[in-house]
Every structure is written in C-alpha cells, then in structure tokens.
C-alpha positions in Angstrom: 0.0 0.0 0.0 1.4 3.4 -0.9 1.6 6.4 1.4 -1.1 8.2 -0.6 -3.4 5.3 -0.2 -2.8 5.3 3.6 -3.6 9.0 3.7 -6.9 8.4 1.9 -7.7 5.7 4.5 -7.0 8.1 7.4 -9.2 10.8 5.8 -12.0 8.3 5.5 -11.6 7.2 9.1 -11.6 10.9 10.2 -14.9 11.4 8.3 -16.3 8.5 10.4 -15.4 10.4 13.6 -12.1 8.6 14.3 -9.3 11.0 15.5 -6.4 11.5 13.1 -4.0 10.1 15.7 -6.0 6.9 16.0 -6.5 6.7 12.2 -2.7 7.0 11.6 -2.0 4.2 14.1 -4.6 1.9 12.3 -3.1 2.8 8.9 0.4 2.2 10.1 1.8 5.7 9.3 3.3 8.6 11.3 1.2 11.8 11.6 4.0 13.7 10.0 3.6 11.5 6.9 -0.1 12.2 6.9 0.4 16.0 6.9 3.2 15.8 4.3 2.5 17.7 1.1 4.5 17.4 -2.1 6.5 20.5 -2.9 6.0 20.4 -6.7 2.6 18.9 -7.3 2.0 20.7 -10.6 5.3 19.4 -12.2 4.6 15.9 -10.9 1.0 16.1 -12.3 2.3 17.1 -15.8 5.0 14.4 -15.7 2.5 11.8 -14.5 0.2 12.4 -17.5 3.2 11.9 -19.8 4.1 8.7 -18.0 0.5 7.4 -18.2 0.3 8.3 -21.9 3.4 6.1 -22.5 1.9 3.3 -20.4 -1.4 3.4 -22.4 0.4 3.4 -25.8 3.0 0.7 -24.8 1.3 -1.7 -22.5 4.4 -3.9 -22.0 6.9 -1.2 -21.2 8.2 -0.8 -17.7 9.3 2.4 -15.9 12.9 2.3 -17.2 11.9 2.3 -20.8 9.3 5.0 -20.1 12.1 7.1 -18.5 14.2 6.5 -21.6 11.4 7.7 -23.9 10.9 10.8 -21.7 14.7 11.6 -21.8 14.7 11.1 -25.6 11.8 13.6 -25.9 13.9 16.2 -24.1 12.4 15.8 -20.6 14.9 16.4 -17.8 13.9 13.8 -15.3 15.6 11.3 -13.0 14.8 7.6 -13.3 13.9 7.4 -9.6 11.3 10.1 -10.0 9.7 8.2 -12.9 9.7 5.0 -10.8 8.0 6.8 -7.9 5.2 8.2 -10.2 5.0 4.8 -11.9 4.4 3.1 -8.5 1.9 5.8 -7.3 -0.1 5.3 -10.4 -0.2 1.6 -10.1 1.4 1.0 -13.5 3.7 -1.9 -12.6 3.7 -4.9 -14.9 2.9 -8.4 -13.4 6.0 -9.9 -11.9 7.5 -12.8 -13.9 8.5 -16.0 -12.1 12.3 -15.5 -11.5 14.5 -17.8 -13.5 16.9 -20.2 -11.9 20.4 -18.8 -12.4 23.3 -20.9 -13.3 26.3 -20.4 -11.0 28.9 -20.8 -13.6 27.3 -19.9 -16.9 28.9 -21.2 -20.1 29.8 -18.5 -22.6 27.5 -18.3 -25.6 29.3 -20.0 -28.6 30.0 -17.8 -31.7 29.2 -14.4 -30.2 28.4 -11.7 -32.7 31.1 -9.0 -32.8 29.8 -6.6 -35.5 26.8 -6.0 -37.7 26.0 -8.8 -40.2 28.4 -11.1 -38.3 25.7 -13.5 -36.9 22.0 -13.6 -37.7 19.5 -15.9 -36.1 16.2 -17.2 -37.5 13.4 -19.1 -35.9 9.7 -20.0 -36.3 6.8 -18.9 -34.2 3.1 -19.9 -34.2 -0.1 -17.9 -33.9 -3.6 -17.9 -35.4 -6.2 -15.6 -36.9 -9.5 -14.9 -35.2 -11.2 -17.9 -37.0 -8.6 -20.3 -35.5 -6.6 -20.8 -38.7 -2.9 -21.2 -38.1 -0.2 -18.6 -38.8 3.5 -19.5 -39.1 5.9 -16.7 -38.5 9.6 -16.5 -39.4 11.7 -14.1 -37.5 15.3 -13.0 -38.5 17.5 -11.0 -36.1 20.9 -9.4 -36.3 22.5 -10.6 -33.0 24.9 -7.7 -32.6 22.6 -4.7 -33.4 19.4 -6.5 -32.2 17.7 -5.3 -35.4 14.7 -7.2 -36.7 16.0 -8.1 -40.2 12.8 -9.6 -41.3 9.4 -11.0 -40.1 7.6 -13.3 -42.6 4.0 -14.3 -42.0 2.2 -17.0 -43.9 -0.4 -19.8 -43.4 2.3 -22.3 -44.3 6.1 -21.7 -44.4 7.6 -24.2 -46.9 11.3 -24.1 -47.8 10.6 -21.8 -50.9 9.0 -19.2 -48.7 11.8 -19.3 -46.2 14.3 -18.7 -49.0 12.2 -15.8 -50.3 12.3 -14.1 -46.9 16.1 -14.6 -46.7 16.6 -13.5 -50.3 14.9 -10.2 -49.6 16.8 -9.6 -46.4 20.1 -10.4 -48.0 19.3 -8.0 -50.9 18.5 -5.2 -48.4 21.3 -5.6 -45.9 23.9 -7.9 -47.4 24.7 -11.5 -46.4 25.7 -12.3 -42.8 28.8 -14.3 -42.1 26.8 -16.8 -40.1 23.2 -17.8 -39.7 22.3 -19.4 -36.4 19.3 -21.8 -36.0 18.0 -24.9 -34.3 17.9 -28.2 -36.0 14.4 -27.9 -37.5 13.8 -29.6 -40.9 13.4 -26.3 -42.7 16.8 -25.1 -41.4 18.9 -28.3 -41.9 17.6 -29.0 -45.4 20.3 -29.5 -48.0 18.7 -26.9 -50.3 19.1 -24.2 -47.6 22.7 -25.1 -47.0 23.5 -24.9 -50.7 21.6 -21.6 -51.1 23.5 -20.1 -48.1 26.9 -21.4 -49.3 26.4 -19.7 -52.7 26.1 -16.4 -50.9 29.0 -16.9 -48.6 27.0 -17.5 -45.4 27.9 -20.4 -43.0 25.3 -22.2 -40.9 25.6 -22.6 -37.2 23.3 -25.1 -35.6 22.7 -25.0 -31.8 22.9 -28.3 -29.9 19.5 -30.1 -29.4 17.5 -28.9 -26.4 20.0 -26.0 -25.9 18.0 -22.7 -26.4 20.5 -20.9 -24.2 22.8 -21.1 -27.3 20.4 -18.8 -29.1 19.6 -16.2 -26.4 19.0 -13.2 -28.8 16.6 -15.1 -30.9 14.7 -16.4 -27.9 14.6 -12.9 -26.4 13.3 -11.3 -29.6 10.6 -13.9 -30.0 9.5 -13.2 -26.5 9.1 -9.5 -27.4 7.2 -10.3 -30.6 4.9 -12.5 -28.5 4.2 -10.1 -25.6 4.3 -6.7 -27.4 2.6 -7.7 -30.7 0.9 -11.1 -31.0 -0.7 -11.2 -27.6 -2.0 -7.6 -27.9 -3.5 -8.0 -31.4 -6.4 -10.0 -32.9 -5.8 -10.9 -36.5 -8.9 -11.3 -38.7 -7.0 -12.2 -41.8 -3.5 -13.1 -43.1 -3.2 -9.7 -44.7 -3.9 -7.9 -41.5 -1.4 -10.0 -39.6 1.3 -9.1 -42.2 0.5 -5.4 -41.9 0.5 -5.3 -38.1 3.6 -7.3 -37.7 5.4 -5.1 -40.2 4.3 -2.0 -38.4 5.5 -3.4 -35.1 8.8 -4.4 -36.6 9.4 -0.8 -37.8 8.5 0.5 -34.3 10.9 -2.0 -32.7 13.8 -1.1 -35.0 13.3 2.7 -35.2 11.4 3.9 -32.1 11.7 1.3 -29.2 14.7 2.0 -26.9 16.7 -1.2 -26.2 18.0 -1.4 -22.6 21.2 -3.4 -23.5 22.1 -0.8 -26.2 22.1 2.1 -23.8 18.5 2.8 -24.7 19.4 3.5 -28.3 17.1 1.9 -30.8 18.5 -0.9 -32.9 18.7 1.3 -35.9 20.5 4.0 -34.0 23.0 1.5 -32.6 23.6 0.2 -36.2 24.3 3.9 -37.2 26.7 4.3 -34.3 28.6 1.1 -35.3 28.9 2.5 -38.8 30.6 5.6 -37.4 27.9 8.0 -36.6 28.8 9.1 -33.1 26.1 11.8 -33.0 23.4 9.2 -32.2 25.0 8.7 -28.7 23.3 12.0 -27.8 20.0 10.2 -28.0 21.0 7.7 -25.3 20.2 8.3 -21.6 23.0 5.8 -20.8 25.7 6.2 -23.4 28.1 4.0 -21.4 25.9 1.0 -22.0 26.0 1.7 -25.8 29.8 1.8 -25.7 29.8 -1.4 -23.7 27.5 -3.2 -26.2 29.9 -2.0 -29.0 32.9 -3.5 -27.2 34.0 -0.4 -25.2 34.0 1.6 -28.5 36.6 -0.7 -30.1 36.1 -1.7 -33.7 33.1 0.6 -34.2 33.9 1.7 -37.8 32.8 0.0 -40.9 35.8 -2.2 -41.1 35.0 -3.3 -37.5 38.7 -3.4 -36.5 39.6 -6.2 -38.8 38.0 -8.7 -36.4 38.8 -12.3 -37.2 36.2 -15.0 -36.5 38.0 -18.0 -37.8 39.0 -19.1 -34.3 35.4 -19.4 -33.1 33.5 -21.1 -35.8 31.7 -23.6 -33.6 29.4 -26.3 -34.9 29.0 -25.3 -38.5 
C-alpha cells in the first residue's frame, strides 16, 4: 500500500469520527507523513500524465523504458522520479517468475562481434480470429538486435523461407553466419547450398539448448508479448500489416536497454561511425559497452577475425 493510499484511508476514518492520531495508528503511518505535502505537485502532475500516456500506448513497457522515452523527448527527469510516479499510479507490470540462475554460466558460442556477423532465425506460431494457423519466421541481427525480417504465412515451406532470406540479403547484405536450431526447414540441404552460394555459413545449436540462441529467444518473447498477444488478426493480410508496423517501431522507435536505450537502428548507425546518435541515449556508457567499449566501431570493425570461433558449422 502506498503512502497516498494510507492518507486516503486516514481521511475516511476521520470522516467517520475517528481521530487522526488513531487513524494513523490503524493505517500504520506517522502523523508527520499524513500531513506531508509534495513541494512540486504541478510538475509531478504534468509528468505523471506523460508517463500514463506512455503506459497506455506501450502496455508492455516498464518504468525504465518509459524514462528512456521521456529523456529522448527532451524531458529532464531522474529515473527514480519516474519510478515513484509509476508506482503511485499503479502502472507496474505483473511480476514474472524468477528464472533459476546458473552459478557458472557457459559463454555463448559464436558471439556476434559486429553487424552482419551473426544472424539468427526461428519460427513462431499464432492464429487468426477464425482459428486458422499462422506461421511466423523471425530473423534478427544478434549484434545490433535489429529485426532483419518477419515473414508471416499460413504455411512456411522451404521456398517461402528462402524468399524471406533473399529479400533480407538484398537489403542488408549477407551475414557471415546464420544461427538456428535443427528444424527440418533449417537443416535442409537446399538451404545449406543456397547459403553457401552467398558466402554464409550455418551454425546449428545443440539439441535442447535454447541458451545457445539467447538473442533469438529474447526477440521472439518481445514479438509475443508486445505484438501477437495484444492483437487480434482477422486475416492473413492484417497479420502481415500489423507485424510489419510493429517491426518498424521495434527497429526505429523502441529503446533497447542493453544498447544504452538506443534503438537498434541508431545502434547500427553508431557502429557504422555516426557518433552523434549517442546523444539520444540516456545511458551512453551501455551503448559503448555493447559495442565492445568503442573498439572496432567503424565499418571495417577493426579487422575482427572470427576463424578461431566457428563452432558447430
């Protein structure tokens, strides 16, 4: 229970004829706290409306990402102040069950060191309002966290998978590696030959080892919670339009916490040499850390060699 809620309880008790001293004791608060008044209620009220507007538009955002959006809009505000208003307004998201942490985690094999070094692709399932199945193919650049492509179809045969990859390769160039699980669409000989012609090597994670594909799993969770679970698709065409709109918002507008609250598109621009985008970040140190402490951030990426860490190709 917040302090404001306790004050309201004491006021109601007072209206029933109970003295304030007794009401404070019942509510578990000091009388000094009951008489406390905020020094800047007008500024807090204005900021609270902005925070609520962010929460209404982005139902799965927490207070840190709301703070990042406020900072990016030019608001001079401390994250602790946003947290306080967030709590007072009751905007907290439901708590997730904490994951069991590994004491000595194994380093992820074949870590992406620069843009287009390692992409990952995977399938997701959803359905339209009439119950008909949708199959979704997601493709992510592991270094910049950009959503390279999202393909949506009723069925996703090998030819459609290659069409999605063909378009992505044409727009962004071919990655050095493409990570995936051992699904039949990914291990097909036709896929291997197609990728080999374009200079891309395959990297298959071990069976029952999703931890070897953390960026793909994390991105799919965002697709699920921020897009699929919030939308009702009445047709395949509508599903394609809405997922494409969400993908653009994710790449261009949504601050990414592990990138110093830059968007994936801004982080890609920074890695390509545009240091001005760091001014958009409320935490530029995190962006530098994600880029390897600023090393190899130009287009040649510092001449990084990946031959020593090829993994299970």
